C-alpha positions in Angstrom: 0.0 0.0 0.0 1.7 3.2 -1.1 0.2 5.5 1.5 1.7 3.5 4.4 4.7 5.2 5.8 7.9 3.1 5.9 8.8 2.1 9.4 11.8 0.1 10.6 10.9 -3.4 11.8 10.2 -3.7 15.5 9.8 -7.1 17.1 8.4 -8.1 20.5 9.2 -11.5 22.3 5.9 -12.8 23.8 5.9 -14.6 27.1 5.0 -17.9 25.3 8.1 -17.7 23.1 6.4 -16.3 19.9 8.0 -13.3 18.2 5.5 -10.6 17.0 6.0 -7.6 14.7 4.9 -4.4 16.4 4.7 -0.7 15.7 5.3 2.1 18.2 2.4 4.6 18.1 3.2 7.4 20.5 4.3 5.5 23.6 2.2 2.4 22.9 3.1 -0.9 21.1 0.5 -2.0 18.5 0.5 -5.2 16.5 1.7 -4.5 13.0 -1.3 -6.1 11.2 -3.8 -4.2 13.4 -1.9 -0.9 12.6 -2.1 -1.7 8.9 -5.8 -2.4 9.0 -6.5 0.8 10.9 -4.8 2.8 8.2 -6.8 1.3 5.3 -9.3 3.8 3.8 -13.0 3.0 4.7 -16.2 3.4 2.7 -19.2 5.2 4.3 -20.7 1.7 4.9 -17.5 0.7 6.8 -16.1 -1.7 4.3 -12.5 -1.2 2.9 -12.6 1.3 0.0 -10.6 1.2 -3.2 -11.0 5.0 -3.7 -14.1 6.7 -2.4 -16.3 3.6 -2.1 -16.2 -0.1 -1.7 -17.8 -0.6 -5.1 -21.2 -1.9 -3.8 -24.1 -0.6 -5.9 -25.7 1.2 -3.0 -22.5 3.0 -2.1 -21.8 4.0 -5.7 -25.3 5.4 -6.0 -24.8 7.4 -2.8 -21.6 8.8 -4.2 -23.3 9.8 -7.5 -26.2 11.4 -5.6 -23.7 13.4 -3.4 -21.9 14.7 -6.5 -25.1 15.8 -8.2 -26.2 17.9 -5.2 
């Protein structure tokens, strides 16, 4: 995804021995995959959007109606 900023890899050793990729946000560690999902653009319906909408017929119709007004 081109709009994601490049961050150096950070890793956290979990108590059960697993290694997990994390991102520091402020002073908090966040799982890398959760951080990526949070940065994905959302449609008005809540689904991931490609540009302005998710592509569903109802969402596209809503976008066209908003542009006409």
